[in-house]
C-alpha positions in Angstrom: 22.1 22.4 0.1 21.1 20.5 -3.1 18.9 18.2 -1.0 17.2 21.2 0.6 16.5 22.8 -2.8 15.2 19.5 -4.1 12.9 19.0 -1.1 11.6 22.5 -1.5 10.7 22.0 -5.2 9.0 18.7 -4.3 6.9 20.3 -1.5 5.9 23.2 -3.8 4.7 20.6 -6.3 2.9 18.5 -3.6 0.4 21.2 -2.5 -1.4 21.6 -5.9 -1.3 17.9 -6.4 -3.1 17.2 -3.1 -5.6 19.9 -3.9 -6.3 18.3 -7.2 -6.7 14.9 -5.6 -9.1 16.3 -3.0 -11.2 18.0 -5.7 -11.2 14.8 -7.8 -12.3 12.7 -4.9 -15.0 15.2 -3.9 -16.5 15.2 -7.3 -16.2 11.5 -7.9 -18.1 10.6 -4.8 -20.9 13.1 -5.6 -21.4 11.9 -9.2 -21.1 8.2 -8.2 -24.8 7.6 -8.3 -25.3 6.7 -4.6 -27.3 9.1 -2.5 -26.0 9.2 1.1 -29.1 11.0 2.3 -31.4 8.1 1.2 -29.1 5.6 2.8 -29.0 7.5 6.1 -32.7 8.3 6.1 -34.0 4.9 5.2 -36.9 3.9 3.0 -39.6 5.1 5.5 -38.2 8.6 6.0 -40.4 11.6 5.5 -39.4 14.6 3.3 -38.8 16.7 6.4 -36.4 14.1 7.7 -34.6 14.0 4.4 -34.3 17.8 4.3 -32.9 17.8 7.8 -30.2 15.3 6.9 -29.3 17.4 3.8 -28.9 20.5 6.0 -26.8 18.6 8.5 -24.5 17.3 5.8 -24.4 20.6 3.9 -25.8 19.0 0.8 -28.4 21.6 0.4 -25.8 24.2 -0.6 -24.3 24.8 -4.1 -21.5 22.4 -5.1 -18.8 25.0 -5.0 -19.8 26.0 -1.4 -19.7 22.3 -0.4 -16.2 22.0 -1.8 -14.9 25.1 0.0 -16.4 23.9 3.2 -14.8 20.5 2.7 -11.4 22.0 2.0 -11.6 24.1 5.2 -12.6 21.0 7.2 -9.7 19.0 5.7 -7.2 21.6 6.7 -8.5 21.5 10.3 -8.4 17.7 10.4 -12.2 17.3 10.1 -12.9 14.6 7.5 -16.5 14.2 8.6 -18.2 11.3 10.4 -18.7 7.8 9.0 -22.3 6.8 9.0 -21.3 3.1 9.3 -19.1 3.4 12.4 -20.6 6.6 13.7 -17.1 7.8 14.4 -15.0 10.6 13.0 -13.3 9.4 9.8 -9.9 10.7 10.9 -10.1 8.6 14.1 -11.0 5.5 12.0 -8.1 6.1 9.6 -5.5 6.7 12.3 -6.6 3.6 14.2 -6.7 1.3 11.2 -3.7 2.7 9.2 -1.0 1.0 11.2 -2.8 -2.3 10.8 -2.7 -2.1 7.0 0.9 -0.7 6.9 2.1 -3.6 9.0 0.6 -6.1 6.4 1.9 -4.0 3.5 5.4 -3.5 4.6 6.0 -7.0 5.7 4.6 -8.4 2.5 6.4 -6.0 0.1 9.6 -6.3 2.2 9.5 -10.1 1.8 8.7 -9.7 -1.9 11.6 -7.4 -2.4 13.9 -9.6 -0.4 13.1 -12.4 -2.8 12.5 -10.5 -6.0 15.6 -8.3 -6.2 18.2 -11.0 -5.7 16.4 -13.3 -8.1 16.1 -10.6 -10.7 19.8 -9.7 -10.4 20.8 -13.4 -10.7 18.7 -14.2 -13.7 20.0 -11.0 -15.5 23.5 -12.3 -15.1 22.6 -15.6 -16.8 19.8 -14.8 -19.3 17.9 -17.7 -20.9 19.3 -20.2 -18.4 17.1 -22.8 -16.7 16.9 -20.6 -13.6 15.9 -17.6 -15.8 13.1 -19.7 -17.4 11.8 -20.8 -14.0 11.9 -17.3 -12.6 10.0 -16.0 -15.6 7.3 -18.7 -15.2 7.0 -17.9 -11.4 6.8 -14.2 -12.2 4.1 -14.8 -14.8 2.1 -16.8 -12.2 2.3 -14.0 -9.7 1.1 -11.5 -12.4 -1.8 -13.5 -13.5 -3.2 -15.0 -10.3 -6.2 -13.1 -8.9 -5.5 -11.6 -5.4 -8.9 -12.6 -3.9 -8.6 -16.2 -5.2 -5.1 -16.5 -3.9 -6.1 -15.6 -0.4 -9.0 -18.1 -0.5 -6.8 -20.9 -1.8 -4.2 -20.2 0.9 -6.9 -20.5 3.6 -8.4 -23.6 2.0 -5.0 -25.4 1.7 -3.1 -24.4 4.8 -6.0 -24.0 7.3 -8.8 -26.3 6.1 -6.8 -29.2 4.5 -3.5 -29.2 6.4 -4.4 -27.4 9.6 -1.0 -25.6 9.7 -2.4 -22.0 9.8 -5.1 -20.3 12.0 -8.4 -19.4 10.5 -8.8 -16.0 8.7 -10.7 -14.3 11.5 -8.4 -11.4 12.4 -5.0 -10.5 13.5 -4.8 -12.6 16.7 -6.5 -15.6 18.2 -9.9 -15.2 19.8 -8.8 -16.6 23.1 -5.6 -14.5 23.2 -5.7 -11.1 24.9 -4.2 -8.4 22.5 -1.1 -6.6 23.8 -1.0 -3.0 25.0 -1.2 -0.6 22.0 2.1 1.0 21.3 2.7 1.0 17.5 -0.6 -0.6 16.4 1.1 -3.8 15.3 0.1 -6.8 17.4 3.4 -8.5 16.7 5.7 -5.6 17.5 3.6 -4.5 20.5 3.6 -8.0 22.0 7.4 -8.3 21.5 7.9 -4.9 23.1 5.8 -5.8 26.1 7.2 -9.4 26.4 3.8 -11.1 25.7 5.1 -14.2 24.0 1.7 -15.9 23.7 0.3 -12.9 21.9 3.5 -12.6 19.7 3.2 -16.2 18.6 -0.5 -15.8 17.8 0.0 -12.5 15.9 2.9 -14.0 13.9 0.9 -17.1 13.0 -2.0 -14.9 11.8 0.4 -12.8 9.7 2.0 -15.6 7.8 -0.7 -16.3 5.2 -1.7 -12.7 4.3 1.9 -11.6 4.2 2.8 -14.6 2.0 -0.1 -13.6 -0.4 1.2 -10.0 -0.7 4.8 -11.2 -1.0 3.8 -13.5 -4.0 1.9 -10.6 -5.7 4.7 -8.1 -5.1 7.7 -10.4 -5.9 6.4 -11.1 -9.4 6.8 -7.6 -10.9 9.9 -6.9 -8.8 11.6 -10.0 -10.4 10.5 -8.9 -13.9 11.6 -5.2 -13.6 14.8 -5.9 -11.7 15.8 -8.4 -14.4 15.0 -5.8 -17.2 16.9 -3.1 -15.3 19.9 -5.3 -14.6 20.0 -6.5 -18.2 20.3 -2.9 -19.4 23.2 -2.3 -17.0 25.0 -5.5 -18.2 24.8 -4.1 -21.7 26.3 -0.7 -20.6 29.8 0.6 -21.2 30.8 0.3 -17.5 30.2 -3.5 -17.4 31.8 -4.1 -20.8 34.8 -2.2 -19.7 35.0 -4.1 -16.4 34.7 -7.5 -18.2 37.3 -6.4 -20.8 39.6 -5.4 -17.9 39.4 -9.0 -16.6 37.7 -8.1 -13.3 36.3 -11.0 -11.3 32.6 -11.9 -11.7 31.8 -10.8 -8.2 33.2 -7.3 -8.9 31.1 -7.1 -12.1 28.0 -8.1 -10.1 28.7 -5.3 -7.6 28.9 -2.8 -10.4 25.6 -4.0 -11.8 24.0 -3.9 -8.3 25.3 -0.4 -7.7 24.0 0.9 -11.0 20.7 -0.8 -10.6 19.9 0.5 -7.1 18.2 3.8 -8.1 15.7 2.4 -10.7 15.0 -0.7 -8.6 14.3 1.5 -5.5 12.0 3.7 -7.5 10.0 0.7 -8.8 9.7 -0.8 -5.3 8.3 2.5 -4.1 5.8 2.4 -6.9 4.9 -1.1 -5.9 4.3 -0.2 -2.3 1.8 2.6 -3.3 0.1 0.4 -5.9 -0.4 -2.5 -3.5 -2.4 -0.5 -1.0 -5.6 -1.2 -3.0 -4.7 -4.8 -3.5 -4.2 -5.2 0.2 -7.8 -4.4 0.8 -8.8 -7.6 -0.9 -6.4 -9.6 1.3 -7.7 -7.9 4.4 -11.3 -8.7 3.3 -10.5 -12.4 2.9 -8.6 -12.6 6.3 -11.0 -10.2 8.2 -7.9 -8.2 9.0 -9.8 -5.0 10.0 -7.3 -2.6 8.6 -7.7 0.5 6.5 -8.0 -1.4 3.3 -11.1 -3.4 4.5 -12.5 -0.1 5.9 -12.2 1.6 2.6 -13.6 -1.3 0.7 -16.7 -1.5 3.0 -17.1 2.3 2.7 -17.1 2.1 -1.1 -19.6 -0.8 -1.1 -21.9 0.9 1.4 -21.7 4.4 -0.1 -20.2 6.0 3.0 -19.0 9.0 1.1 -17.2 10.7 4.0 -15.2 7.5 4.7 -14.5 7.1 1.0 -13.2 10.7 0.7 -11.0 10.2 3.8 -9.7 6.8 2.5 -8.8 8.1 -0.9 -7.1 11.2 0.6 -5.1 9.1 2.9 -3.9 6.9 0.0 -2.9 10.0 -1.9 -1.0 11.4 1.0 0.6 8.0 1.7 1.7 7.8 -2.0 3.2 11.3 -1.9 5.1 10.6 1.3 6.5 7.3 -0.1 7.7 8.9 -3.3 9.2 11.8 -1.4 11.2 9.4 0.8 12.3 7.5 -2.3 13.3 10.7 -4.1 15.3 11.9 -1.1 17.0 8.6 -0.8 17.9 8.6 -4.5 19.3 12.1 -4.2 21.5 11.1 -1.3 22.7 7.9 -3.1 23.0 9.6 -6.5 23.3 13.4 -6.2 23.5 13.9 -9.9 19.8 12.8 -10.2 18.7 16.0 -8.5 20.3 18.1 -11.3 17.9 16.5 -13.9 14.7 17.3 -11.9 
């Protein structure tokens, strides 16, 4: 019952939040300084041609009318047409979203698999040599530019060592992609038993996933260490140590009490890395939603930009909703404070 009330409160809050994001995106695109009509019409277009494009796009109407029309189209699933791909924006997003999510979740999953245990370990032995090394590695992950990291990984592991395939997409040029089931070449090839495609898809995943794992592991190590240190200083751990409990039991208490804030931070990290993933996709020609959004921003494709930002907002809301529900299930007392 508590979970149902908590979910209802969250859903009530989500509706005005999404409306605000839609309005912000709508206004931001239109005051961005790029005129989509001029881009579509070209430098040799006549005034009659420009007026025709404005009428087709609805840009000849007042701004409020344009926004109301856009809101109505959004609720019916019409996000407009991309003038780059000449396809509906919603179709482009649905086709490319699984490609980006595959890269994002593998990378953040690997980063969390490394970062959380390391952060918990160094918190148990602060200022040790391992703690110092972990802090240096975390600082390196924080400071390194994403775009540069991808280029260096390609230069070293593809050009110099020849261990990795070139950054030309998600699968080899001579390998036939598997039948689309989930949108992930690796998972789809495993489901269909296409081992050649699975090997090629896995080899193309290694470098971009490693880049995202490095970028995500750094803040996870840092914040997990800070969270666990606070738990170690708490009354529960002091009482456990005073009672003479074994170190492994103390570590379990720390892990249990650190679960909720660490999960919340990892959820924040997932949503924050969507934009970062676009740079990795651009370097490795991944063809996902991040690369699509970046190209749309550079080209001034305002319909695609609006759809891209709206998807990011909706994705963030869903991720935080899942995290909140998980936290409420793990720690029911947290719902009483919200």
